[in-house]
LUMDO-315576 format. One record per residue (C-alpha): residue in one letter; x, y, z. Coordinates in pm, 1 decimal. Layout:
BEGIN
   resn         xx         yy         zz
      A          X          Y          Z
...
END
This chain:
BEGIN
   resn         xx         yy         zz
      X    -4843.9    -2989.4     6719.4
      X    -4618.3    -2692.6     6805.4
      X    -4311.2    -2903.3     6714.1
      X    -4466.4    -2989.0     6379.0
      X    -4547.8    -2624.8     6306.7
      X    -4195.5    -2517.0     6404.3
      X    -4040.2    -2780.5     6180.2
      X    -4260.0    -2682.8     5884.1
      X    -4195.1    -2311.2     5945.2
      X    -3819.1    -2372.0     5943.5
      X    -3851.3    -2565.2     5618.3
      X    -4057.6    -2282.3     5467.7
      X    -3795.2    -2025.2     5567.2
      X    -3510.9    -2232.9     5421.5
      X    -3698.0    -2283.4     5093.1
      X    -3772.5    -1911.4     5050.0
      X    -3414.3    -1817.4     5144.9
      X    -3278.0    -2060.7     4890.9
      X    -3512.1    -1926.8     4623.3
      X    -3390.8    -1572.5     4687.6
      X    -3027.2    -1685.9     4673.6
      X    -3082.5    -1870.4     4345.5
      X    -3253.3    -1563.3     4204.9
      X    -2947.3    -1351.1     4297.3
      X    -2704.5    -1604.5     4155.3
      X    -2913.7    -1627.4     3839.8
      X    -2885.3    -1249.7     3787.5
      X    -2505.9    -1273.0     3831.0
      X    -2488.4    -1574.5     3595.8
      X    -2339.6    -1784.9     3874.9
      X    -2571.2    -2081.8     3803.9
      X    -2745.0    -2239.1     3505.4
      X    -3049.6    -2090.2     3335.5
      X    -3268.8    -2384.7     3442.2
      X    -3227.0    -2277.1     3807.0
      X    -3507.6    -2029.2     3747.2
      X    -3751.0    -2322.1     3771.8
      X    -3584.6    -2455.5     4085.8
      X    -3621.0    -2110.9     4244.7
      X    -3988.1    -2101.2     4138.5
      X    -4041.4    -2449.4     4287.1
      X    -3887.6    -2345.0     4619.3
      X    -4100.0    -2028.2     4628.7
      X    -4419.0    -2229.0     4577.4
      X    -4323.1    -2496.1     4831.6
      X    -4196.6    -2243.7     5087.2
      X    -4514.8    -2032.8     5078.1
      X    -4753.8    -2328.1     5090.2
      X    -4549.2    -2496.5     5366.5
      X    -4577.5    -2171.4     5558.5
      X    -4957.0    -2186.6     5530.1
      X    -4940.0    -2556.6     5620.5
      X    -4745.5    -2472.5     5940.4
      X    -5007.1    -2212.8     6035.8
      X    -5311.4    -2433.0     5959.2
      X    -5500.7    -2629.2     6223.4
      X    -5492.5    -3010.6     6208.4
      X    -5756.7    -3158.6     5986.1
      X    -5862.3    -3157.5     5625.9
      X    -5700.6    -2823.3     5524.8
      X    -5387.1    -2913.8     5712.2
      X    -5315.8    -3219.1     5490.4
      X    -5439.9    -3043.2     5175.8
      X    -5177.7    -2765.1     5206.9
      X    -4897.3    -3014.9     5269.9
      X    -4997.1    -3224.8     4967.1
      X    -5035.8    -2930.5     4728.9
      X    -4703.6    -2782.1     4848.0
      X    -4522.4    -3104.1     4756.9
      X    -4714.7    -3141.5     4429.0
      X    -4662.2    -2776.3     4331.4
      X    -4288.7    -2800.4     4401.5
      X    -4245.9    -3127.9     4214.2
      X    -4435.8    -2999.0     3910.5
      X    -4215.0    -2688.5     3879.2
      X    -3900.0    -2896.5     3933.9
      X    -3989.2    -3106.5     3627.2
      X    -3947.0    -2796.8     3405.1
      X    -3568.4    -2834.2     3433.9
      X    -3610.6    -3075.7     3141.2
      X    -3719.4    -2785.5     2916.8
      X    -3407.4    -2566.9     2862.1
      X    -3557.1    -2360.6     2578.2
      X    -3859.8    -2273.7     2785.6
      X    -3624.9    -2199.7     3073.4
      X    -3426.4    -1950.4     2868.2
      X    -3740.7    -1776.2     2743.9
      X    -3888.8    -1744.5     3092.7
      X    -3551.4    -1658.1     3246.0
      X    -3547.8    -1343.4     3037.9
      X    -3866.9    -1242.3     3218.8
      X    -3832.6    -1264.9     3596.7
      X    -4205.2    -1216.4     3623.7
      X    -4237.6    -1598.5     3636.7
      X    -4104.5    -1598.3     3994.7
      X    -4339.5    -1319.8     4096.0
      X    -4630.1    -1500.9     3932.6
      X    -4554.4    -1826.5     4119.2
      X    -4526.8    -1640.4     4450.4
      X    -4854.4    -1453.5     4400.4
      X    -5039.3    -1769.0     4294.3
      X    -4903.4    -1960.6     4596.4
      X    -5008.9    -1685.5     4840.3
      X    -5357.5    -1664.1     4690.9
      X    -5393.0    -2041.7     4680.9
      X    -5277.8    -2082.0     5044.7
      X    -5508.2    -1809.4     5171.0
      X    -5807.2    -1948.9     4981.8
      X    -5728.7    -2303.1     5105.2
      X    -5743.2    -2188.6     5467.4
      X    -6047.5    -1966.8     5422.8
      X    -6248.6    -2217.6     5216.4
      X    -6095.7    -2548.9     5317.0
      X    -6430.6    -2732.9     5290.3
      X    -6451.3    -2646.9     4921.8
      X    -6142.6    -2856.3     4840.0
      X    -6109.6    -3237.0     4817.4
      X    -6095.6    -3414.7     5151.9
      X    -5748.6    -3545.3     5238.4
      X    -5827.4    -3694.0     5582.0
      X    -6137.0    -3900.4     5680.8
      X    -6178.7    -4068.6     6018.4
      X    -5809.9    -4025.8     6100.3
      X    -5686.8    -4183.7     5778.0
      X    -5546.3    -4033.8     5456.3
      X    -5781.6    -4056.3     5162.3
      X    -5681.9    -4226.7     4835.6
      X    -5672.2    -3886.7     4664.5
      X    -5421.3    -3760.5     4925.3
      X    -5200.4    -4063.9     4870.3
      X    -5231.5    -4037.0     4491.1
      X    -5133.8    -3667.4     4485.1
      X    -4833.8    -3729.8     4711.2
      X    -4730.7    -4021.9     4490.1
      X    -4748.8    -3802.4     4177.0
      X    -4544.9    -3535.8     4356.5
      X    -4282.9    -3799.0     4440.5
      X    -4270.3    -3906.8     4073.5
      X    -4222.7    -3542.5     3968.4
      X    -3925.2    -3503.3     4201.7
      X    -3778.6    -3834.0     4085.2
      X    -3809.6    -3721.6     3721.3
      X    -3633.6    -3393.5     3796.6
      X    -3360.5    -3586.3     3982.0
      X    -3288.3    -3793.2     3669.6
      X    -3225.3    -3476.7     3464.8
      X    -3001.3    -3331.0     3735.8
      X    -2801.8    -3657.3     3749.8
      X    -2739.7    -3634.6     3375.1
      X    -2619.0    -3275.2     3408.5
      X    -2404.1    -3358.7     3709.9
      X    -2217.5    -3629.0     3517.9
      X    -2121.1    -3361.1     3262.7
      X    -2057.1    -3048.6     3473.8
      X    -1980.0    -3192.3     3820.8
      X    -2144.2    -2891.7     3985.4
      X    -2187.3    -2907.5     4362.7
      X    -2528.9    -2742.9     4352.7
      X    -2653.6    -3006.1     4105.2
      X    -2542.4    -3280.3     4343.9
      X    -2721.8    -3113.7     4635.9
      X    -3042.6    -3065.2     4436.8
      X    -3029.8    -3431.0     4330.4
      X    -3037.1    -3522.9     4699.6
      X    -3313.1    -3266.5     4758.5
      X    -3525.4    -3425.5     4484.2
      X    -3461.8    -3779.2     4607.5
      X    -3553.8    -3691.4     4965.6
      X    -3876.2    -3518.3     4856.9
      X    -3953.2    -3805.8     4619.0
      X    -3919.8    -4059.6     4901.4
      X    -4127.4    -3835.2     5126.5
      X    -4406.5    -3842.7     4867.3
      X    -4379.0    -4216.6     4816.3
      X    -4363.6    -4301.1     5191.0
      X    -4679.8    -4098.1     5240.3
      X    -4865.1    -4409.5     5114.0
      X    -4743.7    -4612.2     5412.8
      X    -4810.6    -4360.0     5687.2
      X    -5096.8    -4266.7     5911.9
      X    -5144.6    -3927.8     6082.8
      X    -4906.6    -3883.7     6377.6
      X    -4759.5    -4232.9     6336.4
      X    -4388.1    -4312.4     6318.2
      X    -4407.1    -4338.5     5939.1
      X    -4582.3    -4000.5     5931.7
      X    -4292.0    -3845.7     6118.3
      X    -4048.3    -4031.0     5886.5
      X    -4157.1    -3856.0     5567.9
      X    -4156.5    -3528.1     5764.7
      X    -3799.2    -3606.6     5859.4
      X    -3715.1    -3673.2     5494.0
      X    -3853.2    -3334.0     5394.9
      X    -3661.6    -3165.3     5677.0
      X    -3350.7    -3351.0     5557.4
      X    -3416.4    -3221.2     5206.3
      X    -3439.8    -2866.7     5338.7
      X    -3124.0    -2927.5     5542.7
      X    -2941.4    -3017.7     5222.1
      X    -3057.8    -2687.7     5077.6
      X    -2951.8    -2509.0     5394.1
      X    -2602.5    -2659.7     5365.2
      X    -2583.4    -2527.4     5011.1
      X    -2689.1    -2182.2     5131.0
      X    -2416.6    -2196.8     5393.6
      X    -2160.5    -2304.6     5131.3
      X    -2264.5    -2025.3     4896.2
      X    -2243.0    -1762.2     5166.4
      X    -1908.6    -1901.2     5274.5
      X    -1778.4    -1876.8     4917.3
      X    -1928.7    -1531.3     4882.5
      X    -1752.9    -1421.3     5200.0
      X    -1426.4    -1567.3     5074.7
      X    -1477.4    -1399.3     4738.9
      X    -1559.7    -1072.6     4912.3
      X    -1240.0    -1094.8     5114.4
      X    -1041.6    -1152.0     4796.6
      X    -1211.5     -859.4     4625.1
      X    -1146.1     -637.7     4926.7
      X     -780.4     -738.9     4923.5
      X     -765.2     -663.2     4552.8
      X     -927.7     -323.3     4608.5
      X     -679.7     -243.7     4886.6
      X     -394.4     -348.6     4661.9
      X     -525.7     -128.6     4379.7
      X     -562.8      166.1     4616.4
      X     -207.8      133.0     4750.1
      X      -67.5       74.4     4401.6
      X     -240.6      386.2     4269.9
      X      -79.7      586.2     4549.4
      X      256.0      447.4     4440.7
      X      187.4      536.1     4077.4
      X      111.6      896.1     4174.1
      X      428.2      935.3     4384.1
      X      663.8      726.7     4167.3
      X      988.9      876.8     4042.2
      X     1174.7      560.8     3940.5
      X     1038.2      289.9     3708.7
      X     1219.9      -19.2     3848.8
      X     1128.5       76.9     4206.4
      X      765.2      133.5     4105.8
      X      741.6     -210.1     3942.1
      X      897.8     -393.3     4237.2
      X      679.3     -207.0     4489.0
      X      366.3     -290.3     4286.0
      X      458.8     -660.1     4285.9
      X      526.3     -651.1     4660.1
      X      187.7     -490.5     4738.4
      X        1.8     -739.4     4517.8
      X      160.5    -1030.0     4705.3
      X      138.8     -887.2     5057.9
      X     -196.2     -706.8     5044.8
      X     -361.7     -930.9     4787.5
      X     -266.9    -1246.8     4977.8
      X     -108.1    -1407.0     4670.4
      X      191.1    -1635.0     4620.0
      X      407.9    -1463.8     4360.9
      X      395.9    -1168.8     4119.9
      X      631.7    -1051.4     3845.9
      X      645.5     -802.3     3558.7
      X      802.1     -888.4     3223.7
      X      871.1     -663.5     2925.2
      X      859.9     -777.7     2564.7
      X     1189.0     -819.8     2381.4
      X     1176.6     -794.2     2002.8
      X     1451.8    -1046.2     1945.6
      X     1422.8    -1353.2     1728.8
      X     1283.3    -1565.6     2014.4
      X     1040.3    -1292.1     2128.6
      X     1162.2    -1319.2     2486.5
      X      973.4    -1187.0     2788.8
      X     1236.1    -1021.7     3010.0
      X     1158.2    -1016.7     3387.1
      X     1213.8     -664.3     3524.7
      X     1045.0     -683.8     3867.0
      X      915.6     -948.9     4109.1
      X      795.7    -1015.8     4463.6
      X      680.5    -1315.0     4667.3
      X      795.0    -1676.3     4680.7
      X     1008.3    -1731.0     4370.2
      X     1318.8    -1938.1     4463.1
      X     1476.8    -1916.2     4117.5
      X     1157.6    -1989.9     3923.9
      X     1210.9    -1710.7     3668.0
      X     1579.0    -1796.0     3622.3
      X     1499.0    -2113.9     3430.1
      X     1149.3    -2025.3     3304.1
      X     1261.2    -1896.7     2958.9
      X      922.2    -1737.5     2890.2
      X      843.9    -1595.1     2544.3
      X      544.7    -1428.7     2381.2
      X      572.6    -1625.5     2059.0
      X      299.7    -1875.9     1970.8
      X      516.5    -2169.3     2074.0
      X      523.5    -2403.6     2373.4
      X      704.2    -2150.8     2595.3
      X      485.9    -1866.2     2474.4
      X      149.3    -2014.8     2572.6
      X      176.8    -1949.0     2945.8
      X      -11.3    -1670.1     3127.3
      X      240.2    -1395.6     3041.7
      X      304.0    -1493.6     2678.2
      X      -64.6    -1544.6     2599.3
      X     -162.6    -1212.1     2758.9
      X      102.5    -1025.5     2557.2
      X       20.5    -1202.0     2232.0
      X     -360.2    -1168.1     2256.2
      X     -385.1     -839.3     2445.6
      X     -635.3     -995.9     2689.2
      X     -610.1    -1142.0     3041.7
      X     -497.3    -1505.3     3039.3
      X     -641.6    -1710.5     3328.4
      X     -505.4    -2050.5     3434.6
      X     -756.0    -2188.1     3687.9
      X     -547.4    -2496.8     3763.0
      X     -193.0    -2501.5     3630.5
      X     -157.3    -2865.7     3733.8
      X     -414.3    -2982.4     3477.8
      X     -374.6    -2708.1     3216.1
      X     -168.4    -2851.2     2924.3
      X      -44.6    -2504.8     2819.4
      X      147.1    -2480.6     3149.3
      X      340.5    -2804.4     3092.2
      X      689.6    -2645.9     3042.7
      X      681.4    -2491.5     3390.7
      X      450.6    -2729.4     3581.5
      X      710.8    -2912.7     3792.8
      X      883.1    -2592.5     3904.4
      X      546.3    -2427.9     3973.1
      X      433.5    -2718.2     4194.0
      X      755.9    -2694.4     4393.7
      X      694.6    -2320.6     4441.2
      X      334.2    -2382.7     4552.5
      X      170.4    -2218.6     4250.9
      X     -174.1    -2357.7     4166.0
      X     -353.0    -2091.0     3960.2
      X     -229.1    -1788.8     3766.9
      X     -335.6    -1487.3     3564.5
      X     -143.4    -1288.1     3302.9
      X     -246.3     -925.2     3245.8
      X     -121.7     -733.0     2939.2
      X       37.3     -389.8     2987.2
      X      -95.8     -198.0     2687.3
      X      -14.3      164.9     2606.9
      X     -141.1      333.7     2289.5
      X     -217.6       -1.5     2120.9
      X      135.2     -124.2     2198.8
      X      186.4     -410.4     2445.7
      X      480.6     -326.4     2670.4
      X      473.9     -655.5     2859.2
      X      265.6     -841.7     3117.0
      X      187.8     -845.9     3488.5
      X      167.0    -1210.5     3600.2
      X       21.9    -1321.7     3936.1
      X       32.6    -1670.2     4093.8
      X     -197.6    -1798.5     4370.9
      X     -174.5    -2105.2     4593.1
      X     -538.9    -2210.0     4541.1
      X     -741.8    -2335.3     4246.2
      X     -967.5    -2103.7     4047.9
      X     -855.9    -1803.0     4252.4
      X     -929.2    -1541.2     3988.6
      X    -1303.6    -1508.1     3922.2
      X    -1458.2    -1256.4     3683.1
      X    -1492.0     -981.0     3944.1
      X    -1129.3    -1011.5     4051.0
      X    -1012.2    -1023.3     3690.6
      X    -1176.1     -684.6     3629.1
      X     -998.6     -539.3     3931.7
      X     -657.6     -682.8     3842.6
      X     -705.9     -563.7     3484.7
      X     -773.2     -216.1     3621.2
      X     -454.7     -238.8     3827.5
      X     -255.6     -344.2     3519.3
      X     -393.7      -45.1     3326.8
      X     -301.8      187.9     3614.8
      X       47.6       39.2     3623.8
      X       84.3       92.4     3248.5
      X      -23.5      453.3     3289.4
      X      234.9      499.7     3564.6
      X      513.7      347.3     3354.5
      X      427.8      559.3     3049.5
      X      403.3      873.8     3263.2
      X      742.4      802.8     3420.9
      X      898.1      746.5     3079.8
      X      753.2     1072.4     2950.0
      X      886.3     1254.7     3256.3
      X     1225.9     1092.5     3206.2
      X     1227.1     1188.9     2839.0
      X     1132.3     1545.4     2929.1
      X     1408.0     1554.4     3189.9
      X     1663.3     1422.2     2941.5
      X     1538.4     1667.9     2680.2
      X     1570.5     1953.3     2928.8
      X     1922.2     1844.5     3020.3
      X     2012.6     1812.0     2653.4
      X     1858.1     2152.1     2582.7
      X     2048.3     2303.5     2873.5
      X     2373.4     2150.3     2747.8
      X     2299.6     2271.4     2396.5
      X     2219.5     2617.7     2531.0
      X     2551.3     2625.3     2715.3
      X     2723.3     2505.7     2398.9
      X     2553.7     2778.5     2193.9
      X     2641.0     3043.0     2450.6
      X     3003.5     2930.9     2443.1
      X     2991.3     2923.9     2063.5
      X     2843.0     3275.1     2055.4
      X     3112.4     3398.2     2293.6
      X     3378.1     3236.1     2078.5
      X     3229.8     3369.8     1755.4
      X     3184.3     3715.8     1909.2
      X     3548.8     3711.6     2004.9
      X     3644.5     3595.1     1656.7
      X     3421.9     3861.4     1500.6
      X     3591.6     4119.3     1719.7
      X     3926.7     4005.4     1587.5
      X     3788.9     3997.4     1233.9
      X     3640.8     4344.6     1272.8
      X     3969.7     4484.8     1393.1
      X     4151.4     4308.7     1111.5
      X     3895.3     4442.2      862.1
      X     3933.7     4792.3      998.8
      X     4309.1     4761.2      975.1
      X     4274.3     4623.1      622.4
      X     4042.6     4910.9      525.6
      X     4289.8     5158.4      670.5
      X     4570.7     4991.5      480.8
      X     4353.0     4993.5      169.4
      X     4272.8     5362.4      214.5
      X     4638.5     5441.2      272.9
      X     4730.7     5237.3      -31.1
      X     4469.8     5406.4     -250.0
      X     4577.3     5749.5     -127.9
      X     4939.8     5668.7     -203.0
      X     4844.2     5513.4     -534.6
      X     4638.2     5818.8     -620.1
      X     4935.9     6042.8     -556.2
      X     5206.8     5816.7     -694.5
      X     5016.0     5722.2    -1011.4
      X     4830.7     6040.9    -1088.4
      X     5144.2     6260.5    -1072.6
      X     5336.3     6077.4    -1348.0
      X     5013.5     6012.1    -1543.3
      X     4925.6     6379.0    -1544.0
      X     5277.5     6454.4    -1669.9
      X     5243.2     6191.2    -1943.9
      X     4898.2     6319.4    -2045.5
      X     5009.9     6685.2    -2028.6
      X     5323.9     6636.6    -2241.1
      X     5124.6     6418.3    -2482.0
      X     4871.9     6698.3    -2530.9
      X     5159.3     6950.4    -2585.3
      X     5313.9     6722.6    -2845.8
      X     4973.1     6664.0    -3004.4
      X     4927.9     7042.2    -3037.3
      X     5270.6     7054.4    -3215.7
      X     5392.9     7338.2    -2993.7
      X     5752.2     7213.6    -3039.1
      X     5731.6     7144.7    -3406.3
      X     5537.9     6948.8    -3659.2
      X     5484.4     6574.7    -3631.2
      X     5465.8     6327.5    -3909.3
      X     5172.4     6095.5    -3951.9
      X     5334.3     5806.3    -3769.4
      X     5433.5     6025.4    -3473.1
      X     5079.8     6163.2    -3443.8
      X     4939.5     5808.4    -3425.6
      X     5184.5     5721.4    -3146.8
      X     5103.6     6040.0    -2953.9
      X     4727.3     5971.6    -2990.0
      X     4773.0     5615.7    -2854.5
      X     4975.0     5746.4    -2558.0
      X     4710.1     6007.9    -2479.2
      X     4416.9     5763.8    -2504.3
      X     4591.4     5500.5    -2290.3
      X     4691.5     5756.4    -2029.6
      X     4338.9     5894.1    -2000.0
      X     4199.8     5538.6    -1984.8
      X     4437.3     5453.5    -1703.1
      X     4351.9     5776.6    -1520.9
      X     3977.3     5698.7    -1549.8
      X     4040.6     5350.0    -1413.6
      X     4224.2     5493.7    -1113.9
      X     3947.3     5746.3    -1053.6
      X     3678.3     5475.3    -1076.4
      X     3862.1     5252.1     -829.4
      X     3902.0     5539.0     -586.3
      X     3538.1     5641.4     -616.6
      X     3413.6     5282.1     -574.6
      X     3633.5     5237.7     -269.1
      X     3498.8     5555.7     -114.4
      X     3139.2     5443.2     -168.9
      X     3201.5     5098.3      -18.7
      X     3376.3     5240.6      286.9
      X     3108.4     5504.1      335.0
      X     3354.7     5787.9      289.1
      X     3188.7     5929.7      -19.6
      X     2935.2     6199.7       63.9
      X     2692.3     6386.0     -156.5
      X     2767.7     6747.0     -231.1
      X     2408.4     6859.5     -287.9
      X     2313.1     7148.9     -508.3
      X     2011.8     7250.7     -713.6
      X     2040.5     7241.2    -1092.6
      X     1813.3     7207.3    -1397.0
      X     1777.7     6854.3    -1532.7
      X     1784.5     6979.7    -1892.2
      X     2124.7     7149.4    -1853.3
      X     2295.2     6838.3    -1716.4
      X     2144.3     6612.1    -1982.2
      X     2242.7     6848.2    -2265.2
      X     2596.2     6879.8    -2128.6
      X     2625.9     6501.4    -2104.5
      X     2509.9     6453.3    -2462.6
      X     2754.1     6718.2    -2589.0
      X     3042.6     6509.9    -2452.8
      X     2951.6     6227.6    -2696.1
      X     2829.8     6436.5    -2989.3
      X     3155.1     6422.2    -3184.3
      X     3202.3     6048.4    -3135.3
      X     2838.7     5982.1    -3226.0
      X     2864.5     6186.4    -3545.7
      X     3182.2     6001.1    -3638.1
      X     2991.0     5668.5    -3627.3
      X     2662.9     5799.4    -3762.6
      X     2482.5     5743.2    -3431.3
      X     2178.6     5963.2    -3376.4
      X     2164.0     6118.9    -3025.3
      X     1822.5     6245.4    -2908.5
      X     1678.0     6389.3    -2587.0
      X     1316.9     6392.2    -2469.1
      X     1220.2     6571.5    -2148.1
      X      854.7     6556.2    -2054.4
      X      703.5     6889.8    -1956.9
      X      663.3     6809.2    -1589.6
      X     1026.1     6690.7    -1573.1
      X     1172.9     7012.8    -1718.2
      X     1260.3     7155.0    -1380.8
      X     1531.6     7165.8    -1120.0
      X     1639.0     6886.8     -885.0
      X     1853.8     6863.2     -575.6
      X     2143.5     6617.1     -608.5
      X     2519.5     6590.4     -637.7
      X     2569.5     6743.4     -982.7
      X     2914.0     6592.3    -1043.2
      X     2796.4     6243.2     -952.7
      X     2475.5     6290.5    -1153.6
      X     2692.0     6375.7    -1457.0
      X     2909.5     6071.5    -1381.1
      X     2598.8     5849.6    -1388.2
      X     2491.6     5996.0    -1722.1
      X     2846.5     5969.1    -1857.8
      X     2863.6     5597.7    -1779.7
      X     2516.7     5532.9    -1928.6
      X     2591.5     5728.0    -2248.3
      X     2943.9     5588.5    -2275.0
      X     2812.0     5230.5    -2278.9
      X     2522.9     5319.3    -2511.4
      X     2746.0     5485.3    -2770.8
      X     3021.5     5226.0    -2731.7
      X     2793.3     4926.0    -2797.3
      X     2572.9     5083.2    -3065.1
      X     2680.6     4995.9    -3415.4
      X     2728.2     5258.5    -3685.1
      X     2402.1     5413.6    -3799.7
      X     2221.5     5330.7    -3475.8
      X     2056.7     5561.8    -3224.4
      X     2074.4     5657.0    -2857.5
      X     1770.0     5815.9    -2696.8
      X     1764.1     5988.9    -2355.9
      X     1427.4     6029.6    -2184.3
      X     1336.0     6211.9    -1861.4
      X     1006.5     6216.1    -1678.3
      X      868.0     6300.8    -1338.7
      X      635.1     6102.7    -1118.8
      X      522.7     6016.4     -768.3
      X      469.7     5682.2     -602.5
      X      183.3     5484.6     -756.9
      X      190.4     5686.4    -1083.5
      X      397.0     5467.3    -1309.9
      X      735.3     5467.4    -1136.2
      X      712.0     5098.6    -1061.8
      X     1069.1     5060.0     -939.7
      X     1016.3     5315.4     -665.6
      X      669.2     5203.2     -557.2
      X      831.0     4972.4     -302.1
      X     1051.4     5252.6     -165.7
      X     1032.3     5316.9      210.9
      X     1015.3     5692.9      137.5
      X      651.7     5808.4      175.4
      X      491.1     6055.8      -67.6
      X      818.9     6093.5     -264.9
      X      859.2     6302.7     -585.0
      X     1086.4     6123.7     -834.2
      X     1281.5     6185.8    -1154.2
      X     1328.5     5889.8    -1389.8
      X     1606.7     5900.7    -1651.9
      X     1647.8     5631.6    -1916.4
      X     1903.5     5580.6    -2194.0
      X     1788.2     5351.8    -2474.7
      X     2010.1     5231.8    -2758.1
      X     1981.5     5013.1    -3064.3
      X     2301.8     4831.0    -2982.5
      X     2384.7     4465.0    -2951.7
      X     2162.7     4402.9    -2650.2
      X     2224.9     4163.1    -2362.2
      X     2161.4     3790.4    -2340.6
      X     1918.5     3685.4    -2061.7
      X     2184.9     3466.1    -1899.0
      X     2421.7     3765.8    -1884.1
      X     2178.0     3997.2    -1705.5
      X     2285.4     3888.5    -1351.3
      X     2647.0     3985.7    -1432.7
      X     2558.7     4353.0    -1479.2
      X     2639.2     4602.3    -1204.9
      X     2913.6     4372.9    -1062.7
      X     3268.8     4498.4    -1010.3
      X     3526.0     4405.0    -1277.4
      X     3261.8     4215.0    -1472.9
      X     3236.3     4240.1    -1850.5
      X     3004.3     4049.6    -2082.3
      X     3168.9     3811.9    -2324.6
      X     3111.3     3878.0    -2696.5
      X     3319.1     3948.0    -3004.3
      X     3191.6     4306.0    -3011.9
      X     3262.5     4383.0    -2644.1
      X     3620.3     4261.6    -2685.3
      X     3671.5     4531.9    -2942.7
      X     3567.4     4792.7    -2684.0
      X     3757.8     4708.6    -2370.2
      X     3662.5     4879.9    -2047.8
      X     3742.6     4874.5    -1678.3
      X     3441.1     4670.0    -1580.0
      X     3369.2     4924.0    -1306.1
      X     3142.8     5171.6    -1482.5
      X     2802.8     5012.4    -1416.9
      X     2903.2     4891.8    -1069.1
      X     3005.0     5245.6     -974.2
      X     2691.9     5385.3    -1139.2
      X     2472.1     5156.1     -929.3
      X     2651.2     5267.8     -611.3
      X     2606.7     5635.6     -703.5
      X     2233.5     5590.4     -775.9
      X     2182.3     5409.6     -444.5
      X     2377.9     5685.8     -272.3
      X     2098.7     5915.6     -397.5
      X     1836.1     5675.9     -245.0
      X     1743.9     5561.0     -594.8
      X     1706.1     5243.9     -799.5
      X     1872.5     5130.2    -1121.5
      X     1759.8     4861.8    -1366.1
      X     1799.4     4744.5    -1724.1
      X     1569.1     4611.0    -1995.0
      X     1722.5     4444.7    -2297.6
      X     1650.1     4221.6    -2594.7
      X     1950.8     4052.0    -2739.9
      X     2032.2     4179.9    -3091.0
      X     1791.3     4475.3    -3069.4
      X     1927.0     4699.9    -2796.5
      X     1912.4     4789.6    -2429.3
      X     1746.9     5045.1    -2205.5
      X     1922.9     5148.2    -1883.8
      X     1713.6     5346.1    -1636.2
      X     1750.4     5497.5    -1293.5
      X     1515.7     5685.4    -1066.2
      X     1605.6     5912.7     -773.8
      X     1403.6     6141.3     -544.8
      X     1374.9     6491.8     -689.7
      X     1474.4     6635.2     -353.8
      X     1747.1     6451.0     -171.4
      X     1599.6     6569.1      156.4
      X     1330.3     6303.7       92.1
      X     1587.9     6029.5       76.5
      X     1781.0     6153.0      374.3
      X     1503.0     6237.8      611.8
      X     1199.7     6068.1      469.0
      X     1003.5     6388.7      426.4
END
């Protein structure tokens, strides 16, 4: 009796252990969905066999054995119902329900054993006991048929073992008919059930052995990832990083060969090996791997690059996509392989390819880890490239900085030479102008003086023709003298040698004097000259009186010159402060300034819009038939602009072609404002 109880207790323990293992594998999707029912069957049998081992010989003793076998066989039959399996598999409560029912049923069977059908009378099994065991055997046989069908399709080891388990339990149920309590036949069907549990135990051992092997592989992969990440952090050279990564994968990961290939964008879409480690013996030299969708692009590396996903070859010997490299791979000892894409910013740089010497080496857990390693490697490569680019950029920037510094030194030196040459040229120009002033003015003054004497007929009367000649000489001489004076004045302004000789004078006096100079000429041509001075502008100003008169002279000279007979020239003066109408001075840097605005408007020929930019430029005259009749130096307005700006003022013109022009300038009333900003 103790031996029997021990045997049944061992069987109960094995059944419950196997049920727990199947439940775990089911959660991890390691086995089929129908294994839920096998786990439920083992739970029911294991619990009831446990009660059977603890029960005393007699009626309840046989009852618990029979119901355990019947309960297990019934649940095993449900493997024929895959849809029901899937629905129940989604609710693990079925296993809990079976366990609870079995515990309650076993406890009630022991406590109220007389309430259940009698299985043993006068030392013999009753017909009902034999019938129930027979039905249980049929159930197991039915389940075995389904498992045989599945095994022929999937060739799964666990299906083969459960087929044997079902057959052994089926024969145990059927042999029950031929046995008597404690006889040899009785021990035979016990032996068959123990054999069935032994089959299950061997499967448990195999599973744990595979789990241990898988765990070792995962641990090696984790160690490899850890060491590779350390390399990525410390890396300073891309080729060295890639080769070290391959070496660690092979040595720490316990693998056969590893290599990294980068994509080439040539016509053949070649994968170029850039790093490798492990047993290679010239394999890559003749591999000619591509990432195109052709025969040589469907290997692990090419497929991973092309699809952007890991490419797993569980058995390269039987995989048709590995045909181009199969013979070489067999010689190298490669059996399985995985290609992992190296993707950075949606761009596939290449692939990390690993070869192992065993079949189906890379399961789903390992694939996740190796994929993580590939991503870390990609990050390291991209980081190194960015660092290299930054370093090159810094070196280029440093070289460019040195170039610019040298260029600045060279240009500074050249500017120094140019400055000295300019200063020498200005000195030569000043010397030339001074000499020209003396050499030209002396004879010109003599010519003008003698011409005026002759014109006044101090040495006798002149005929009409002689007077015309003398007048031409006098006009030309004065014109030439004005030209010389304008050139000298403009040169002084440009070289900064002209200074203001400030004095206070009434605006009205200067304007009247300026108009008087053109009164005779205006009357001769019927041109009306007028002056308007607003009340607040009829006051004194501080400026260079001679230069102020020169400004007015140039304005009036142009106005009278280009106004046709019968026209008019109007001079207007007004006073203002910033923000009160003097728009041209509102942008002046002089705060709170008091200004005088003078304008000269004529009804002359006007100026074309395209000619406006030519005004105020040296030696520039506007082209028209009328202007050609009144030749000038082309310096008047340019010099006028310089003189106005010398007074911290602004000058501008408004004109409508064919109707006339209005030249205006504005200067601070007190030159102290322009000089000091008061």
